[in-house]
C-alpha distance (Angstrom), angle and dihedral (degrees) to the residues before:
residue distance angle dihedral
M1 . . .
N2 3.82 . .
R3 3.74 90.0 .
Q4 3.80 91.4 59.3
F5 3.80 91.0 49.3
R6 3.81 91.3 49.5
D7 3.79 91.8 48.1
S8 3.81 93.0 47.7
G9 3.81 89.7 48.9
Y10 3.79 90.4 51.4
Y11 3.78 93.5 50.5
L12 3.81 91.3 44.9
R13 3.79 91.6 54.0
R14 3.81 90.5 45.0
A15 3.83 91.4 51.1
A16 3.76 92.2 47.5
S17 3.84 91.1 50.1
T18 3.79 91.8 48.8
A19 3.80 91.7 48.2
K20 3.81 91.0 48.8
D21 3.84 90.8 50.6
G22 3.79 91.3 47.8
V23 3.79 94.3 49.5
S24 3.79 91.2 46.3
E25 3.78 91.5 50.7
E26 3.82 92.7 47.3
L27 3.81 93.0 48.9
S28 3.80 97.6 42.7
P29 3.86 94.6 92.2
V30 3.80 90.1 50.0
R31 3.86 90.9 47.4
E32 3.82 90.7 49.5
R33 3.82 92.1 48.9
V34 3.80 93.1 49.2
N35 3.81 90.9 47.7
R36 3.75 91.4 49.3
L37 3.81 91.1 50.1
R38 3.82 90.3 48.9
G39 3.78 89.7 49.6
R40 3.82 93.4 -115.7
E41 3.73 115.1 128.8
E42 3.74 117.4 -166.9
P43 3.76 112.4 -109.2
E44 3.78 116.2 -116.8
R45 3.71 110.8 -92.8
E46 3.69 120.4 -109.2
R47 3.77 117.1 -106.4
G48 3.78 107.3 -81.9
R49 3.73 128.4 -132.6
L50 3.80 92.0 -100.4
A51 3.80 92.2 56.6
R52 3.80 91.5 48.5
V53 3.78 92.0 50.1
R54 3.80 92.0 45.6
S55 3.79 91.9 52.5
R56 3.81 90.9 48.9
V57 3.80 90.2 51.3
V58 3.81 92.2 49.6
T59 3.82 90.8 48.0
G60 3.81 90.9 47.8
A61 3.79 91.8 49.0
K62 3.81 91.3 52.0
R63 3.79 91.0 49.4
V64 3.81 91.2 49.5
R65 3.81 91.6 48.5
A66 3.82 91.5 50.8
N67 3.78 91.5 48.3
A68 3.80 90.8 49.3
E69 3.78 92.8 48.7
R70 3.85 90.6 50.6
A71 3.77 90.8 49.3
V72 3.81 93.0 50.3
E73 3.79 91.6 47.2
G74 3.80 90.1 51.2
G75 3.81 91.4 48.7
R76 3.79 92.2 49.5
R77 3.80 91.1 49.2
R78 3.79 91.9 50.7
V79 3.80 92.0 47.8
S80 3.81 92.4 50.8
E81 3.84 91.0 46.5
R82 3.83 90.9 52.9
R83 3.80 91.0 46.5
E84 3.87 89.9 52.6
R85 3.81 90.9 48.3
A86 3.82 91.3 49.0
E87 3.80 92.5 54.9
Protein backbone atom coordinates (compact mmCIF):
# COMPACT_ATOMS: atom_id res chain seq x y z
CA MET A 1 0.00 0.00 0.00
CA ASN A 2 2.92 2.37 0.70
CA ARG A 3 4.01 2.08 -2.90
CA GLN A 4 0.66 3.39 -4.14
CA PHE A 5 0.87 6.34 -1.74
CA ARG A 6 4.40 7.13 -2.86
CA ASP A 7 3.39 6.91 -6.51
CA SER A 8 0.34 9.11 -6.01
CA GLY A 9 2.47 11.66 -4.14
CA TYR A 10 4.97 11.69 -6.99
CA TYR A 11 2.28 12.24 -9.61
CA LEU A 12 0.60 14.91 -7.49
CA ARG A 13 3.88 16.84 -7.15
CA ARG A 14 4.53 16.44 -10.86
CA ALA A 15 1.05 17.71 -11.76
CA ALA A 16 1.42 20.69 -9.43
CA SER A 17 4.80 21.57 -10.93
CA THR A 18 3.43 21.31 -14.47
CA ALA A 19 0.41 23.44 -13.54
CA LYS A 20 2.68 26.08 -11.94
CA ASP A 21 4.89 26.18 -15.05
CA GLY A 22 1.85 26.51 -17.30
CA VAL A 23 0.30 29.33 -15.29
CA SER A 24 3.64 31.13 -15.13
CA GLU A 25 4.08 30.82 -18.89
CA GLU A 26 0.56 32.03 -19.59
CA LEU A 27 0.90 35.02 -17.27
CA SER A 28 4.41 36.08 -18.32
CA PRO A 29 3.18 38.53 -21.03
CA VAL A 30 0.83 40.13 -18.50
CA ARG A 31 3.59 40.36 -15.89
CA GLU A 32 5.97 41.92 -18.43
CA ARG A 33 3.36 44.47 -19.48
CA VAL A 34 2.58 45.41 -15.86
CA ASN A 35 6.29 45.75 -15.06
CA ARG A 36 6.82 47.90 -18.15
CA LEU A 37 3.91 50.17 -17.16
CA ARG A 38 5.28 50.46 -13.63
CA GLY A 39 8.71 51.29 -15.02
CA ARG A 40 10.30 48.16 -13.65
CA GLU A 41 12.29 46.13 -16.11
CA GLU A 42 13.25 42.67 -15.08
CA PRO A 43 16.98 42.38 -14.49
CA GLU A 44 18.86 40.06 -16.78
CA ARG A 45 19.09 36.65 -15.30
CA GLU A 46 22.36 35.38 -14.03
CA ARG A 47 24.07 32.77 -16.12
CA GLY A 48 22.53 29.45 -15.25
CA ARG A 49 24.20 26.21 -14.42
CA LEU A 50 23.63 24.88 -17.93
CA ALA A 51 25.40 27.83 -19.52
CA ARG A 52 28.37 27.45 -17.13
CA VAL A 53 28.65 23.74 -17.87
CA ARG A 54 28.32 24.34 -21.60
CA SER A 55 31.12 26.92 -21.58
CA ARG A 56 33.36 24.54 -19.61
CA VAL A 57 32.69 21.78 -22.12
CA VAL A 58 33.52 24.06 -25.05
CA THR A 59 36.70 25.24 -23.32
CA GLY A 60 37.68 21.66 -22.56
CA ALA A 61 37.04 20.58 -26.14
CA LYS A 62 39.26 23.39 -27.46
CA ARG A 63 42.01 22.39 -25.06
CA VAL A 64 41.75 18.74 -26.09
CA ARG A 65 41.85 19.68 -29.78
CA ALA A 66 44.96 21.85 -29.26
CA ASN A 67 46.70 19.04 -27.35
CA ALA A 68 45.82 16.53 -30.07
CA GLU A 69 47.10 18.83 -32.81
CA ARG A 70 50.38 19.33 -30.93
CA ALA A 71 50.74 15.56 -30.47
CA VAL A 72 50.11 14.90 -34.16
CA GLU A 73 52.61 17.59 -35.18
CA GLY A 74 55.21 16.08 -32.87
CA GLY A 75 54.59 12.61 -34.25
CA ARG A 76 54.89 13.80 -37.84
CA ARG A 77 58.11 15.62 -37.03
CA ARG A 78 59.62 12.51 -35.41
CA VAL A 79 58.58 10.32 -38.34
CA SER A 80 60.13 12.72 -40.86
CA GLU A 81 63.35 12.93 -38.77
CA ARG A 82 63.62 9.13 -38.68
CA ARG A 83 62.99 8.91 -42.41
CA GLU A 84 65.76 11.45 -43.05
CA ARG A 85 68.18 9.51 -40.82
CA ALA A 86 67.30 6.25 -42.58
CA GLU A 87 68.20 7.67 -45.99
